[in-house]
C-alpha positions as CSV (number, residue, x, y, z in Angstrom):
1,M,-36.4,-58.3,-0.6
2,I,-35.6,-55.7,2.8
3,R,-36.5,-52.8,0.5
4,S,-39.2,-54.3,-0.5
5,I,-40.2,-54.6,2.9
6,L,-39.0,-51.0,4.1
7,I,-41.0,-49.7,1.0
8,G,-44.0,-51.1,2.7
9,L,-43.9,-48.9,6.3
10,V,-44.0,-46.1,3.7
11,A,-46.3,-47.0,1.8
12,G,-48.7,-48.0,5.1
13,Q,-48.9,-44.6,6.0
14,R,-48.3,-42.2,3.2
15,G,-49.9,-44.1,0.1
16,I,-48.1,-41.8,-3.1
17,S,-44.7,-41.8,-1.3
18,P,-43.1,-44.9,-2.6
19,L,-44.1,-43.7,-6.2
20,A,-42.5,-40.9,-5.8
21,S,-39.1,-42.4,-4.2
22,I,-39.5,-45.0,-7.4
23,A,-39.8,-41.9,-9.8
24,L,-37.4,-40.2,-7.8
25,A,-34.7,-43.7,-8.3
26,T,-35.9,-43.7,-11.6
27,R,-34.3,-41.4,-13.5
28,R,-31.5,-40.7,-11.1
29,G,-30.7,-44.7,-12.1
30,A,-30.3,-46.0,-9.0
31,I,-33.2,-48.0,-10.0
32,P,-32.9,-50.0,-13.0
33,S,-36.0,-49.4,-15.2
34,A,-37.5,-52.8,-15.2
35,L,-40.7,-52.7,-15.3
36,P,-43.2,-51.3,-17.2
37,L,-44.7,-48.3,-16.1
38,Q,-40.8,-46.9,-14.6
39,A,-41.0,-45.4,-18.2
40,L,-42.9,-43.3,-17.9
41,L,-41.8,-42.8,-13.8
42,K,-38.1,-42.0,-15.1
43,N,-40.2,-39.0,-17.8
44,P,-39.5,-35.1,-15.6
45,I,-43.3,-34.8,-15.7
46,V,-44.5,-37.7,-14.8
47,A,-42.1,-37.2,-11.7
48,A,-42.4,-34.4,-11.7
49,G,-46.1,-35.0,-11.2
50,A,-45.9,-38.1,-8.7
51,A,-44.2,-35.6,-6.3
52,A,-47.5,-33.2,-6.3
53,L,-49.4,-36.1,-5.2
54,A,-47.6,-36.6,-2.6
55,A,-47.0,-33.7,-1.6
56,A,-50.8,-32.7,-1.8
57,E,-51.1,-36.1,0.0
58,M,-49.3,-35.2,2.8
59,A,-50.8,-31.5,2.9
60,G,-54.2,-33.5,2.9
61,D,-53.3,-35.2,5.6
62,K,-53.1,-31.6,8.2
63,M,-57.0,-31.5,7.4
64,K,-59.9,-32.2,9.9
65,S,-61.5,-33.6,7.3
66,A,-59.1,-36.2,5.8
67,P,-60.3,-39.7,5.7
68,D,-58.7,-42.6,7.5
69,R,-55.7,-44.3,5.9
70,I,-57.9,-47.6,7.0
71,V,-60.7,-46.3,4.9
72,P,-61.4,-49.0,2.1
73,I,-59.8,-46.9,-1.1
74,G,-56.8,-45.9,1.1
75,L,-56.2,-49.1,1.6
76,A,-56.8,-50.0,-2.0
77,V,-54.7,-47.7,-3.3
78,R,-51.7,-48.5,-0.6
79,S,-51.8,-52.1,-2.4
80,V,-51.2,-51.1,-4.9
81,T,-48.5,-48.4,-4.6
82,S,-45.9,-50.5,-2.4
83,A,-46.9,-53.0,-4.5
84,Y,-45.5,-51.5,-7.4
85,A,-42.9,-50.2,-5.6
86,G,-41.7,-53.7,-3.4
87,A,-41.0,-55.1,-7.6
88,A,-39.5,-52.1,-8.2
89,L,-37.2,-52.3,-5.2
90,A,-36.7,-56.2,-5.3
91,P,-34.4,-57.9,-7.6
92,R,-34.6,-59.3,-10.1
93,G,-36.1,-62.6,-10.6
94,S,-38.2,-61.7,-7.0
95,R,-40.2,-58.4,-8.4
96,T,-43.8,-61.1,-7.5
97,A,-42.8,-61.8,-4.1
98,G,-41.8,-57.7,-3.7
99,A,-45.0,-56.8,-4.4
100,I,-46.5,-59.3,-2.0
101,V,-44.5,-58.4,0.5
102,A,-44.5,-55.2,-0.1
103,S,-48.1,-55.1,0.2
104,A,-49.1,-57.5,2.9
105,T,-46.6,-54.8,4.8
106,A,-48.1,-51.8,3.9
107,L,-51.4,-53.5,5.3
108,V,-50.3,-54.4,8.3
109,S,-48.9,-51.1,8.4
110,S,-51.3,-48.9,7.4
111,Y,-53.3,-50.3,10.5
112,I,-50.3,-49.8,13.9
113,G,-49.5,-46.1,12.0
114,W,-53.4,-45.2,11.9
115,R,-53.0,-46.8,16.1
116,L,-50.1,-44.7,17.3
117,R,-50.9,-41.4,15.2
118,C,-54.5,-41.7,16.8
119,A,-52.8,-42.1,20.2
120,A,-50.1,-39.2,19.0
121,M,-53.2,-36.8,17.7
122,R,-54.9,-36.9,21.2
123,R,-51.8,-35.8,23.1
124,Y,-50.3,-33.5,20.3
125,G,-52.6,-32.2,18.4
126,Q,-53.3,-33.6,14.7
127,T,-51.3,-31.1,12.4
128,S,-47.8,-31.3,14.3
129,T,-47.8,-35.6,14.0
130,G,-48.4,-35.4,10.3
131,F,-45.6,-33.1,10.1
132,V,-43.9,-35.6,12.2
133,E,-45.4,-38.1,10.2
134,D,-44.3,-37.3,6.8
135,A,-40.6,-36.0,7.7
136,M,-40.5,-39.8,8.8
137,V,-42.4,-41.4,5.6
138,L,-40.6,-38.2,2.9
139,G,-37.6,-39.4,4.6
140,S,-37.4,-43.1,4.7
141,G,-39.1,-43.8,1.1
142,I,-36.1,-41.9,-0.7
143,L,-33.9,-43.2,1.2
144,V,-35.0,-47.0,0.7
145,A,-35.4,-46.5,-2.8
146,N,-32.0,-44.2,-3.1
147,P,-29.9,-45.9,-0.9
148,D,-26.4,-44.3,-2.3
149,L,-27.8,-41.1,-1.5
150,I,-26.6,-41.6,2.2
151,A,-23.2,-40.2,3.4
152,G,-20.0,-41.7,2.4
153,S,-21.6,-44.2,0.0
154,E,-19.7,-46.1,-2.3
155,T,-21.7,-45.4,-5.1
156,G,-22.1,-41.6,-5.2
157,G,-24.6,-39.6,-3.3
158,F,-23.6,-36.4,-1.3
159,Q,-19.9,-34.7,-1.1
160,T,-19.6,-32.5,1.2
161,P,-17.7,-29.5,-0.5
162,R,-13.9,-29.5,-0.9
163,V,-13.5,-25.3,-0.1
164,R,-10.2,-24.5,-1.4
165,N,-7.7,-22.0,1.1
166,A,-8.1,-18.5,-1.2
């Protein structure tokens, strides 16, 4: 259930990133495609579309006209995407609980993240704080959905290339 909580934290900061993370994990086989939309997310075009939407959200966040993450539509999107991602990452038989926990975590962390970002923007500006937040969200989302990517993982992941002596 910890992964559902963590993906909720990700969704609280960027609403579309959980879907892109789940699409990547499903395509890689890191999580089983047990939920209805995962078969769709497994499609390379749909997965690329989810990644493109997540990137567009990150780019839009740097604009002065970007709405706060706590506007009703933003919270609604975070609720839905985190619930889906939380269910996908929850153990079988706990998918409903995973969805509820992820959604609640996303809503609470949206407000906390918004307050922290507002405080940081006063000192460092919108663009630089946005890039830092994006890096944390992107890395966290990918690793929560794809824990086997951590170096040295038993289940595969990034391997140090072997170099032969010439």
